[in-house]
SEDRENLO-886129 format. One record per residue: x, y, z of N, C-alpha, C, O, CB in turn; residue number from 0. Coordinates in Angstrom, 1 decimal, padded with zeros to 4 digits. Atoms other than C-alpha are relative to their C-alpha. Glycine has a CB too. Layout:
<rs>
R     n.px     n.py     n.pz    ca.px    ca.py    ca.pz     c.px     c.py     c.pz     o.px     o.py     o.pz    cb.px    cb.py    cb.pz    nr
R        X        Y        Z        X        Y        Z        X        Y        Z        X        Y        Z        X        Y        Z   NUM
...
</rs>
This chain:
<rs>
R     n.px     n.py     n.pz    ca.px    ca.py    ca.pz     c.px     c.py     c.pz     o.px     o.py     o.pz    cb.px    cb.py    cb.pz    nr
R    000.5   -001.3    000.6   -061.6   -057.0    028.9    001.1    000.5   -000.9    002.3    000.4   -000.6   -000.2    001.1    001.1     0
R   -000.9   -000.4    001.0   -060.0   -055.7    025.8    000.1    001.6   -000.1   -000.9    002.2   -000.2   -000.4   -000.5   -001.4     1
R   -000.2   -001.4    000.2   -058.5   -052.2    025.6    000.7    000.3   -001.3    001.8   -000.3   -001.5    000.8    000.7    001.2     2
R   -000.7   -000.3    001.2   -057.6   -050.7    022.3    001.2    000.9    000.3    001.0    001.9    001.1   -001.1    000.8   -001.0     3
R   -001.2   -000.8   -000.3   -054.1   -049.2    022.3   -000.2    001.5   -000.4    000.4    002.4    000.2    001.2   -000.6   -000.8     4
R    000.3   -001.4    000.4   -055.4   -046.1    020.5   -000.7    000.7    001.1   -000.5    001.9    001.3   -000.8    000.0   -001.3     5
R    000.7   -000.6   -001.1   -057.7   -045.5    023.4    000.9    000.5    001.1    000.8    001.6    001.6   -001.0   -001.0    000.6     6
R   -001.0   -000.3   -001.0   -054.8   -045.5    025.8    000.9    001.2   -000.5    001.2    002.1    000.3    000.9   -001.2    000.4     7
R   -000.8   -001.1    000.5   -052.8   -043.2    023.5   -000.7    001.3    000.0   -000.1    002.4    000.2    000.4   -000.3   -001.5     8
R    000.8   -001.2    000.0   -055.6   -040.7    023.4   -000.4    000.4    001.4   -000.4    001.6    001.7   -001.3   -000.2   -000.8     9
R    000.4   -000.4   -001.4   -056.5   -040.8    027.1    001.1    000.4    000.9    001.0    001.3    001.7   -000.7   -001.2    000.6    10
R   -001.2   -000.3   -000.8   -053.0   -040.7    028.6    000.4    001.5    000.0    000.5    002.1    001.0    001.1   -000.9   -000.4    11
R   -000.4   -001.4    000.0   -052.1   -037.2    027.4   -001.1    000.9    000.6   -000.8    001.9    001.2    000.3    000.5   -001.4    12
R    001.1   -000.8   -000.5   -055.6   -035.9    028.3    000.0   -000.1    001.5   -000.2    001.0    002.2   -001.3   -000.5   -000.5    13
R   -000.1    000.2   -001.4   -055.2   -037.3    031.8    001.1    000.8    000.6    001.0    001.5    001.6    000.1   -001.5    000.4    14
R   -001.2   -000.7   -000.5   -051.7   -035.8    032.2   -000.3    001.5   -000.1    000.1    002.3    000.8    001.2   -000.3   -000.8    15
R    000.3   -001.4    000.1   -052.9   -032.4    031.0   -001.0    000.5    001.0   -000.8    001.6    001.6   -000.6    000.3   -001.4    16
R    001.0   -000.3   -001.0   -055.9   -032.4    033.4    000.7    000.1    001.4    000.4    000.9    002.2   -001.2   -000.9    000.0    17
R   -000.7    000.0   -001.2   -053.6   -033.3    036.3    000.9    001.3    000.1    001.0    001.9    001.2    000.9   -001.3    000.2    18
R   -000.8   -001.2    000.1   -051.2   -030.5    035.3   -000.8    001.3    000.2   -000.4    002.2    001.0    000.8    000.1   -001.3    19
R    000.9   -001.1   -000.1   -054.0   -028.0    035.0   -000.5    000.2    001.4   -000.6    001.3    002.0   -001.2    000.0   -001.0    20
R    000.5   -000.1   -001.3   -055.4   -028.9    038.4    001.1    000.4    001.0    000.9    001.2    001.9   -000.5   -001.4    000.5    21
R   -001.2   -000.4   -000.8   -051.9   -028.5    040.0    000.2    001.5   -000.1    000.4    002.2    000.9    001.2   -000.7   -000.4    22
R   -000.2   -001.5    000.2   -051.6   -025.0    038.4   -001.1    000.8    000.7   -000.8    001.9    001.3    000.1    000.3   -001.5    23
R    001.1   -000.7   -000.6   -055.0   -023.9    039.6    000.1    000.0    001.5    000.0    001.1    002.2   -001.4   -000.6   -000.4    24
R   -000.1    000.1   -001.5   -054.4   -025.1    043.2    001.2    000.8    000.4    001.1    001.5    001.5    000.2   -001.5    000.4    25
R   -001.1   -000.8   -000.5   -051.0   -023.5    043.4   -000.2    001.5   -000.2    000.2    002.2    000.7    001.3   -000.4   -000.8    26
R    000.3   -001.4    000.2   -052.2   -020.2    042.0   -001.0    000.5    001.1   -000.9    001.6    001.6   -000.6    000.2   -001.4    27
R    000.9   -000.4   -001.0   -055.1   -020.2    044.4    000.6    000.1    001.4    000.4    001.1    002.1   -001.2   -001.0    000.1    28
R   -000.8   -000.1   -001.3   -052.8   -020.9    047.4    000.8    001.3    000.1    000.9    001.9    001.1    000.9   -001.2    000.2    29
R   -000.8   -001.2    000.0   -050.5   -018.1    046.4   -000.8    001.3    000.1   -000.5    002.1    000.9    000.8    000.0   -001.3    30
R    000.7   -001.3    000.0   -053.1   -015.4    045.8   -001.1    000.1    001.0   -001.6    001.1    001.3   -000.7    000.2   -001.4    31
R    000.9   -000.1   -001.1   -055.4   -016.3    048.6    000.6    000.7    001.2   -000.1    001.1    002.1   -000.5   -001.4    000.4    32
R   -000.7   -000.6   -001.1   -052.8   -014.9    051.0    000.3    001.5   -000.3    000.7    002.2    000.6    001.3   -000.7    000.3    33
R   -000.2   -001.4    000.3   -052.6   -011.5    049.2   -001.2    000.8    000.4   -002.3    000.5    000.0    000.3    000.1   -001.6    34
R    001.1   -000.9   -000.4   -054.7   -008.8    050.8   -000.4    000.9   -001.1    000.3    001.2   -002.0    000.4    000.8    001.2    35
R    000.5   -000.9    001.0   -056.9   -006.6    048.7    000.6    001.4    000.2    001.0    001.7    001.3   -001.5    000.1    000.0    36
R   -000.6   -001.3   -000.1   -055.6   -003.1    047.9   -000.9    001.0    000.9   -000.3    001.9    001.5    000.2    000.6   -001.3    37
R    000.8   -000.9   -000.9   -058.6   -001.5    049.8   -000.2   -000.6    001.3   -000.9    000.0    002.2   -001.3    000.2   -000.7    38
R    000.2    000.6   -001.3   -058.5   -003.9    052.7   -001.4   -000.6    000.2   -001.8   -000.8    001.4    000.3    001.0    001.0    39
R    001.4    000.6   -000.1   -062.0   -005.3    052.0    000.0   -001.5   -000.1    001.0   -002.0   -000.8   -000.9    000.6   -001.0    40
R    000.2    001.5    000.2   -063.1   -008.9    052.2   -000.8   -000.2   -001.3   -001.3    000.8   -001.9   -000.8   -000.6    001.2    41
R    000.8    000.3    001.2   -064.7   -010.6    049.3   -001.4    000.3    000.1   -002.1    000.7   -000.9    000.2   -001.5   -000.4    42
R    001.4   -000.3   -000.2   -068.1   -010.3    050.8   -000.3    001.5   -000.1   -001.3    001.9   -000.6   -000.5   -000.6    001.4    43
R    000.2   -001.5    000.0   -067.7   -006.5    051.3    000.1    000.5   -001.5   -000.7    001.4   -001.9    001.0    000.7    000.8    44
R   -000.2   -000.5    001.4   -066.5   -006.1    047.6   -001.3   -000.4   -000.8   -001.7    000.3   -001.6    001.2   -000.6   -000.6    45
R    001.2    000.4    000.7   -069.5   -008.1    046.4   -001.2    000.9    000.3   -002.0    001.2   -000.5   -000.4   -001.5    000.3    46
R    001.1   -000.9   -000.4   -071.9   -006.0    048.4    000.1    001.4   -000.7   -000.9    002.0   -001.1   -000.1    000.2    001.5    47
R   -000.2   -001.3    000.6   -070.3   -002.8    047.0   -000.4    000.0   -001.5   -000.9    001.0   -002.0    001.5    000.4    000.2    48
R    000.4    000.1    001.5   -070.8   -004.0    043.4   -001.5   -000.1   -000.1   -001.9   -000.1   -001.3    000.7   -001.3   -000.6    49
</rs>
């Protein structure tokens, strides 16, 4: 199977960027999932209120 070097040059940065973005999303979710809301409501209660 033949792979064009330009294909690898274009895919590698895209793959690295997507891995970095996934890491940032996961770390942000872990950090903020432990923060309580200012009114002490759950997400379901806030959705019902809206």
